[in-house]
DRENPA-3360 file (N, C-alpha, C; in nm, 2 decimals, always signed):
BEGIN
1 = XXXXXXXX = -0.74/-2.62/-9.84/-0.63/-2.59/-9.75/-0.67/-2.45/-9.67 ~ -0.65/-2.46/-9.53/-0.69/-2.37/-9.45/-0.60/-2.24/-9.46 ~ -0.67/-2.12/-9.45/-0.58/-1.99/-9.46/-0.52/-1.99/-9.31 ~ -0.39/-1.94/-9.33/-0.32/-1.92/-9.19/-0.38/-1.79/-9.14 ~ -0.39/-1.78/-9.01/-0.43/-1.67/-8.94/-0.33/-1.58/-8.90 ~ -0.33/-1.45/-8.93/-0.23/-1.34/-8.89/-0.27/-1.30/-8.75 ~ -0.19/-1.31/-8.65/-0.23/-1.26/-8.53/-0.16/-1.13/-8.51 ~ -0.23/-1.03/-8.48/-0.17/-0.90/-8.43/-0.21/-0.88/-8.29;
9 = XXXXXXXX = -0.10/-0.87/-8.21/-0.13/-0.84/-8.07/-0.23/-0.73/-8.05 ~ -0.31/-0.76/-7.96/-0.41/-0.64/-7.93/-0.35/-0.52/-7.88 ~ -0.24/-0.54/-7.80/-0.17/-0.43/-7.74/-0.10/-0.34/-7.85 ~ -0.06/-0.39/-7.96/-0.01/-0.32/-8.07/-0.11/-0.24/-8.13 ~ -0.23/-0.30/-8.15/-0.35/-0.22/-8.20/-0.39/-0.11/-8.11 ~ -0.40/-0.14/-7.98/-0.45/-0.04/-7.88/-0.35/+0.07/-7.88 ~ -0.23/+0.06/-7.89/-0.12/+0.16/-7.89/-0.13/+0.25/-8.01 ~ -0.19/+0.20/-8.12/-0.20/+0.27/-8.24/-0.33/+0.35/-8.24;
17 = XXXXXXXX = -0.41/+0.32/-8.15/-0.54/+0.40/-8.15/-0.52/+0.54/-8.09 ~ -0.55/+0.64/-8.16/-0.53/+0.78/-8.10/-0.67/+0.85/-8.08 ~ -0.67/+0.95/-8.00/-0.78/+1.04/-7.99/-0.75/+1.17/-8.06 ~ -0.81/+1.18/-8.17/-0.78/+1.32/-8.25/-0.92/+1.38/-8.30 ~ -0.93/+1.50/-8.27/-1.06/+1.57/-8.29/-1.18/+1.50/-8.23 ~ -1.16/+1.45/-8.10/-1.26/+1.38/-8.04/-1.31/+1.25/-8.09 ~ -1.23/+1.19/-8.18/-1.26/+1.06/-8.25/-1.15/+0.97/-8.22 ~ -1.17/+0.83/-8.21/-1.08/+0.72/-8.20/-1.04/+0.70/-8.34;
25 = XXXXXXXX = -0.91/+0.72/-8.37/-0.86/+0.71/-8.51/-0.73/+0.62/-8.51 ~ -0.69/+0.58/-8.63/-0.56/+0.52/-8.64/-0.50/+0.58/-8.77 ~ -0.37/+0.61/-8.77/-0.30/+0.68/-8.87/-0.26/+0.59/-8.98 ~ -0.24/+0.65/-9.11/-0.21/+0.55/-9.21/-0.09/+0.49/-9.20 ~ +0.01/+0.55/-9.13/+0.14/+0.48/-9.12/+0.13/+0.35/-9.03 ~ +0.05/+0.35/-8.93/+0.03/+0.26/-8.84/-0.04/+0.14/-8.91 ~ -0.15/+0.18/-8.98/-0.23/+0.08/-9.05/-0.15/+0.02/-9.15 ~ -0.07/+0.09/-9.23/+0.01/+0.03/-9.34/+0.11/-0.07/-9.27;
33 = XXXXXXXX = +0.17/-0.04/-9.15/+0.26/-0.13/-9.09/+0.18/-0.27/-9.06 ~ +0.06/-0.25/-9.00/-0.02/-0.36/-8.96/-0.06/-0.45/-9.09 ~ -0.09/-0.38/-9.19/-0.14/-0.46/-9.31/-0.02/-0.52/-9.39 ~ +0.10/-0.47/-9.37/+0.21/-0.52/-9.43/+0.24/-0.45/-9.56 ~ +0.20/-0.33/-9.58/+0.21/-0.26/-9.71/+0.28/-0.13/-9.68 ~ +0.34/-0.06/-9.78/+0.40/+0.07/-9.77/+0.28/+0.18/-9.75 ~ +0.31/+0.28/-9.66/+0.21/+0.39/-9.64/+0.18/+0.45/-9.78 ~ +0.27/+0.46/-9.87/+0.24/+0.51/-10.00/+0.13/+0.43/-10.07;
41 = XXXXXXXX = +0.15/+0.31/-10.07/+0.05/+0.21/-10.13/-0.09/+0.22/-10.07 ~ -0.09/+0.22/-9.93/-0.22/+0.23/-9.87/-0.29/+0.37/-9.92 ~ -0.21/+0.48/-9.91/-0.27/+0.61/-9.95/-0.31/+0.62/-10.10 ~ -0.23/+0.54/-10.18/-0.27/+0.54/-10.33/-0.40/+0.47/-10.35 ~ -0.42/+0.35/-10.27/-0.55/+0.28/-10.28/-0.67/+0.36/-10.25 ~ -0.64/+0.44/-10.12/-0.76/+0.52/-10.07/-0.78/+0.63/-10.18 ~ -0.68/+0.69/-10.23/-0.72/+0.79/-10.33/-0.77/+0.74/-10.47 ~ -0.76/+0.63/-10.50/-0.82/+0.57/-10.62/-0.97/+0.54/-10.59;
49 = XXXXXXXX = -1.00/+0.55/-10.44/-1.14/+0.50/-10.40/-1.19/+0.62/-10.31 ~ -1.16/+0.74/-10.33/-1.20/+0.85/-10.25/-1.36/+0.86/-10.21 ~ -1.44/+0.81/-10.31/-1.58/+0.81/-10.29/-1.62/+0.72/-10.17 ~ -1.54/+0.62/-10.13/-1.56/+0.54/-10.02/-1.52/+0.58/-9.88 ~ -1.45/+0.71/-9.89/-1.39/+0.77/-9.77/-1.46/+0.90/-9.75 ~ -1.58/+0.92/-9.70/-1.61/+1.06/-9.66/-1.54/+1.11/-9.54 ~ -1.57/+1.23/-9.50/-1.50/+1.30/-9.39/-1.50/+1.23/-9.26 ~ -1.62/+1.15/-9.23/-1.64/+1.08/-9.11/-1.57/+0.95/-9.11;
57 = XXXXXXXX = -1.51/+0.91/-9.22/-1.44/+0.78/-9.23/-1.28/+0.81/-9.23 ~ -1.25/+0.93/-9.29/-1.10/+0.95/-9.30/-1.08/+1.11/-9.31 ~ -0.98/+1.16/-9.24/-0.95/+1.29/-9.26/-0.79/+1.32/-9.26 ~ -0.73/+1.43/-9.31/-0.59/+1.45/-9.31/-0.57/+1.54/-9.19 ~ -0.46/+1.50/-9.12/-0.42/+1.59/-9.01/-0.39/+1.73/-9.04 ~ -0.41/+1.83/-8.97/-0.37/+1.95/-8.99/-0.22/+1.97/-8.96 ~ -0.16/+2.08/-9.00/-0.02/+2.10/-8.98/+0.01/+2.10/-8.83 ~ -0.07/+2.15/-8.74/-0.05/+2.16/-8.61/-0.07/+2.03/-8.55;
65 = XXXXXXXX = -0.17/+1.94/-8.59/-0.19/+1.81/-8.55/-0.08/+1.73/-8.57 ~ -0.04/+1.73/-8.70/+0.09/+1.66/-8.75/+0.21/+1.69/-8.67 ~ +0.23/+1.82/-8.63/+0.35/+1.86/-8.55/+0.34/+1.80/-8.42 ~ +0.21/+1.81/-8.35/+0.19/+1.75/-8.22/+0.21/+1.59/-8.22 ~ +0.17/+1.54/-8.33/+0.18/+1.38/-8.33/+0.32/+1.35/-8.36 ~ +0.40/+1.43/-8.44/+0.54/+1.41/-8.46/+0.62/+1.41/-8.34 ~ +0.58/+1.50/-8.25/+0.67/+1.53/-8.12/+0.65/+1.40/-8.05 ~ +0.54/+1.35/-8.05/+0.51/+1.23/-7.96/+0.57/+1.11/-8.02;
73 = XXXXXXXX = +0.57/+1.09/-8.16/+0.64/+0.99/-8.22/+0.75/+1.02/-8.29 ~ +0.87/+1.02/-8.24/+0.98/+1.08/-8.32/+1.03/+0.97/-8.42 ~ +1.08/+1.03/-8.52/+1.14/+0.96/-8.63/+1.03/+0.87/-8.71 ~ +0.93/+0.92/-8.74/+0.83/+0.85/-8.83/+0.79/+0.93/-8.95 ~ +0.78/+0.87/-9.05/+0.72/+0.94/-9.17/+0.81/+1.03/-9.25 ~ +0.95/+1.01/-9.21/+1.04/+1.11/-9.29/+1.09/+1.03/-9.40 ~ +1.08/+1.10/-9.52/+1.12/+1.05/-9.65/+1.21/+1.15/-9.71 ~ +1.31/+1.10/-9.77/+1.40/+1.19/-9.85/+1.49/+1.11/-9.94;
81 = XXXXXXXX = +1.50/+1.17/-10.07/+1.58/+1.11/-10.17/+1.73/+1.14/-10.15 ~ +1.75/+1.26/-10.08/+1.88/+1.31/-10.07/+1.90/+1.35/-9.92 ~ +2.01/+1.38/-9.88/+2.04/+1.42/-9.74/+2.03/+1.58/-9.72 ~ +1.91/+1.63/-9.75/+1.89/+1.77/-9.73/+1.82/+1.81/-9.61 ~ +1.76/+1.72/-9.54/+1.70/+1.75/-9.42/+1.79/+1.75/-9.30 ~ +1.75/+1.81/-9.20/+1.84/+1.82/-9.07/+1.85/+1.68/-9.02 ~ +1.96/+1.65/-8.96/+2.00/+1.51/-8.92/+1.90/+1.46/-8.81 ~ +1.85/+1.53/-8.70/+1.76/+1.47/-8.61/+1.64/+1.42/-8.68;
89 = XXXXXXXX = +1.62/+1.29/-8.69/+1.51/+1.22/-8.76/+1.38/+1.26/-8.70 ~ +1.28/+1.29/-8.78/+1.15/+1.31/-8.73/+1.12/+1.46/-8.71 ~ +1.23/+1.54/-8.75/+1.22/+1.69/-8.74/+1.13/+1.74/-8.84 ~ +1.13/+1.67/-8.96/+1.04/+1.73/-9.07/+0.95/+1.61/-9.11 ~ +0.84/+1.64/-9.15/+0.73/+1.55/-9.20/+0.70/+1.60/-9.33 ~ +0.73/+1.51/-9.44/+0.69/+1.55/-9.59/+0.55/+1.55/-9.60 ~ +0.48/+1.45/-9.56/+0.34/+1.44/-9.58/+0.26/+1.44/-9.45 ~ +0.14/+1.50/-9.45/+0.06/+1.50/-9.32/-0.01/+1.37/-9.33;
97 = XXXXXXXX = -0.01/+1.30/-9.22/-0.08/+1.16/-9.21/-0.24/+1.18/-9.23 ~ -0.29/+1.08/-9.27/-0.43/+1.06/-9.28/-0.47/+0.98/-9.15 ~ -0.59/+1.02/-9.10/-0.64/+0.96/-8.99/-0.78/+0.88/-9.03 ~ -0.79/+0.75/-9.00/-0.90/+0.66/-9.03/-0.98/+0.63/-8.90 ~ -1.12/+0.66/-8.91/-1.21/+0.63/-8.80/-1.24/+0.48/-8.82 ~ -1.31/+0.43/-8.72/-1.34/+0.29/-8.73/-1.41/+0.25/-8.85 ~ -1.50/+0.33/-8.91/-1.57/+0.30/-9.03/-1.47/+0.31/-9.14 ~ -1.38/+0.40/-9.15/-1.28/+0.40/-9.24/-1.19/+0.29/-9.25;
105 = XXXXXXXX = -1.15/+0.24/-9.14/-1.07/+0.12/-9.12/-1.14/-0.01/-9.18 ~ -1.28/-0.02/-9.15/-1.34/-0.12/-9.22/-1.35/-0.12/-9.37 ~ -1.36/+0.01/-9.42/-1.36/+0.03/-9.57/-1.21/-0.01/-9.62 ~ -1.11/+0.01/-9.55/-0.99/-0.01/-9.60/-0.97/-0.17/-9.66 ~ -1.03/-0.27/-9.58/-1.01/-0.40/-9.62/-1.06/-0.42/-9.75 ~ -1.17/-0.35/-9.79/-1.23/-0.38/-9.93/-1.14/-0.30/-10.03 ~ -1.07/-0.20/-10.00/-1.00/-0.13/-10.10/-0.86/-0.20/-10.12 ~ -0.80/-0.25/-10.00/-0.67/-0.32/-10.02/-0.68/-0.46/-10.08;
113 = XXXXXXXX = -0.79/-0.53/-10.07/-0.82/-0.65/-10.12/-0.72/-0.76/-10.11 ~ -0.67/-0.78/-9.99/-0.58/-0.88/-9.95/-0.63/-0.96/-9.84 ~ -0.59/-1.09/-9.83/-0.64/-1.17/-9.72/-0.58/-1.11/-9.59 ~ -0.46/-1.07/-9.59/-0.41/-1.01/-9.47/-0.48/-0.89/-9.42 ~ -0.52/-0.81/-9.51/-0.60/-0.69/-9.47/-0.73/-0.72/-9.41 ~ -0.79/-0.82/-9.45/-0.92/-0.86/-9.40/-0.89/-0.92/-9.26 ~ -0.79/-1.02/-9.25/-0.77/-1.07/-9.11/-0.73/-0.96/-9.01 ~ -0.64/-0.87/-9.05/-0.60/-0.76/-8.96/-0.71/-0.67/-8.92;
121 = XXXXXXXX = -0.80/-0.65/-9.02/-0.91/-0.57/-8.99/-1.00/-0.63/-8.88 ~ -1.02/-0.76/-8.89/-1.10/-0.83/-8.78/-1.04/-0.81/-8.65 ~ -0.90/-0.81/-8.64/-0.83/-0.79/-8.50/-0.86/-0.64/-8.46 ~ -0.85/-0.54/-8.56/-0.88/-0.42/-8.53/-1.01/-0.39/-8.48 ~ -1.11/-0.44/-8.54/-1.25/-0.43/-8.50/-1.27/-0.49/-8.36 ~ -1.20/-0.60/-8.34/-1.22/-0.66/-8.21/-1.17/-0.56/-8.09 ~ -1.06/-0.50/-8.14/-1.00/-0.41/-8.04/-1.08/-0.29/-8.00 ~ -1.14/-0.23/-8.12/-1.24/-0.12/-8.10/-1.36/-0.15/-8.00;
129 = XXXXXXXX = -1.41/-0.27/-8.04/-1.53/-0.31/-7.95/-1.48/-0.33/-7.81 ~ -1.36/-0.40/-7.78/-1.31/-0.42/-7.64/-1.29/-0.29/-7.58 ~ -1.24/-0.18/-7.65/-1.22/-0.05/-7.59/-1.36/+0.02/-7.56 ~ -1.46/+0.00/-7.65/-1.58/+0.05/-7.62/-1.65/-0.01/-7.50 ~ -1.63/-0.15/-7.48/-1.67/-0.21/-7.36/-1.61/-0.16/-7.23 ~ -1.47/-0.14/-7.25/-1.40/-0.09/-7.12/-1.45/+0.05/-7.08 ~ -1.47/+0.14/-7.19/-1.52/+0.28/-7.16/-1.65/+0.27/-7.10 ~ -1.74/+0.19/-7.16/-1.88/+0.19/-7.09/-1.88/+0.12/-6.95;
137 = XXXXXXXX = -1.79/+0.03/-6.92/-1.78/-0.03/-6.79/-1.71/+0.08/-6.70 ~ -1.63/+0.16/-6.75/-1.56/+0.27/-6.67/-1.66/+0.37/-6.64 ~ -1.75/+0.40/-6.73/-1.84/+0.51/-6.71/-1.95/+0.47/-6.60 ~ -1.99/+0.33/-6.59/-2.07/+0.29/-6.49/-2.01/+0.29/-6.37 ~ -1.87/+0.25/-6.36/-1.82/+0.26/-6.23/-1.80/+0.40/-6.18 ~ -1.78/+0.50/-6.27/-1.78/+0.63/-6.23/-1.91/+0.69/-6.18 ~ -2.02/+0.64/-6.24/-2.15/+0.67/-6.20/-2.18/+0.61/-6.06 ~ -2.14/+0.49/-6.03/-2.16/+0.44/-5.91/-2.09/+0.51/-5.78;
145 = XXXXXXXX = -1.96/+0.55/-5.82/-1.88/+0.60/-5.72/-1.94/+0.74/-5.70 ~ -1.99/+0.81/-5.79/-2.04/+0.95/-5.76/-2.17/+0.93/-5.68 ~ -2.24/+0.83/-5.70/-2.36/+0.80/-5.63/-2.32/+0.77/-5.48 ~ -2.22/+0.69/-5.46/-2.18/+0.66/-5.33/-2.13/+0.79/-5.25 ~ -2.06/+0.87/-5.32/-2.00/+0.98/-5.27/-2.11/+1.08/-5.22 ~ -2.21/+1.10/-5.30/-2.31/+1.17/-5.26/-2.40/+1.12/-5.14 ~ -2.41/+0.99/-5.14/-2.49/+0.94/-5.03/-2.41/+0.94/-4.89 ~ -2.28/+0.92/-4.91/-2.21/+0.90/-4.78/-2.12/+1.03/-4.74;
153 = XXXXXXXX = -2.15/+1.14/-4.81/-2.07/+1.25/-4.78/-2.09/+1.30/-4.63 ~ -2.22/+1.31/-4.59/-2.26/+1.36/-4.46/-2.20/+1.26/-4.35 ~ -2.20/+1.14/-4.38/-2.16/+1.04/-4.27/-2.01/+1.04/-4.26 ~ -1.93/+1.08/-4.37/-1.79/+1.07/-4.36/-1.73/+1.20/-4.32 ~ -1.82/+1.30/-4.30/-1.78/+1.44/-4.24/-1.74/+1.42/-4.11 ~ -1.80/+1.34/-4.02/-1.77/+1.30/-3.89/-1.63/+1.24/-3.89 ~ -1.60/+1.15/-3.99/-1.47/+1.08/-3.99/-1.35/+1.19/-4.02 ~ -1.39/+1.27/-4.11/-1.29/+1.37/-4.16/-1.26/+1.46/-4.04;
161 = XXXXXXXX = -1.37/+1.50/-3.96/-1.37/+1.61/-3.86/-1.27/+1.54/-3.75 ~ -1.28/+1.42/-3.71/-1.21/+1.34/-3.62/-1.06/+1.34/-3.66 ~ -1.04/+1.31/-3.78/-0.90/+1.31/-3.85/-0.83/+1.44/-3.83 ~ -0.92/+1.54/-3.87/-0.85/+1.68/-3.86/-0.83/+1.71/-3.72 ~ -0.91/+1.67/-3.62/-0.90/+1.70/-3.48/-0.76/+1.64/-3.43 ~ -0.73/+1.52/-3.47/-0.62/+1.44/-3.43/-0.49/+1.50/-3.49 ~ -0.50/+1.55/-3.61/-0.39/+1.63/-3.68/-0.37/+1.76/-3.62 ~ -0.47/+1.82/-3.56/-0.44/+1.96/-3.51/-0.39/+1.95/-3.36;
169 = XXXXXXXX = -0.40/+1.84/-3.30/-0.34/+1.85/-3.16/-0.20/+1.88/-3.15 ~ -0.15/+1.96/-3.05/-0.01/+1.99/-3.05/+0.08/+1.87/-3.02 ~ +0.20/+1.86/-3.08/+0.27/+1.74/-3.06/+0.32/+1.73/-2.92 ~ +0.34/+1.84/-2.84/+0.37/+1.84/-2.69/+0.29/+1.75/-2.61 ~ +0.16/+1.75/-2.64/+0.06/+1.67/-2.56/+0.07/+1.54/-2.58 ~ +0.14/+1.49/-2.68/+0.15/+1.36/-2.69/+0.26/+1.29/-2.61 ~ +0.24/+1.17/-2.57/+0.36/+1.10/-2.49/+0.45/+1.05/-2.58 ~ +0.58/+1.06/-2.56/+0.69/+1.02/-2.64/+0.72/+0.87/-2.61;
177 = XXXXXXXX = +0.73/+0.80/-2.73/+0.76/+0.65/-2.71/+0.90/+0.63/-2.76 ~ +0.96/+0.54/-2.70/+1.11/+0.50/-2.74/+1.22/+0.55/-2.64 ~ +1.34/+0.53/-2.69/+1.44/+0.56/-2.61/+1.50/+0.70/-2.63 ~ +1.56/+0.75/-2.52/+1.61/+0.89/-2.53/+1.76/+0.87/-2.52 ~ +1.83/+0.93/-2.59/+1.98/+0.91/-2.58/+2.03/+1.02/-2.47 ~ +2.10/+0.97/-2.36/+2.14/+1.06/-2.26/+2.26/+1.13/-2.31 ~ +2.28/+1.25/-2.27/+2.40/+1.33/-2.31/+2.52/+1.28/-2.23 ~ +2.61/+1.24/-2.30/+2.74/+1.19/-2.23/+2.83/+1.29/-2.22;
185 = XX = +2.89/+1.30/-2.09/+3.00/+1.41/-2.06/+3.13/+1.36/-2.11 ~ +3.19/+1.46/-2.15/+3.34/+1.43/-2.19/+3.44/+1.47/-2.12;
% end
């Protein structure tokens, strides 16, 4: 019997990838949602296997990073057994999120040990590869544009000078086009 393929839209994965501390990462909450598990379950599995997650695979957001992330994503990660927290959701964050790098995300599929985790990880890895390709092609385009600008700067100075000359001519020397309304006598 063939395994059913779990399709995660690439846009969903792309929106979940953040740039924190100069690294492309995904937060535990977003990964848990994609894997179909509770954030608590994902973090418990990671804590049971901490030796598989060195600092370059996973790190916990600082209080400032968590605050900055929380303001961007309102009403996420709020947990309360009773109604003691202020009513605007997302104002308090009980746990600082964990951020997983690409290597940490790869390691998650072996820790979670589910078919869904493996299939979702495949989609996430494809998204990371696609983003890397886009960035490298964008860098190449930027390099080419810089080269063109440096080669053609002198030639375009003449064009810019002509445009400035046209812009600086007084408006009165230009011939008016169109109809003029005659003043009517009352």
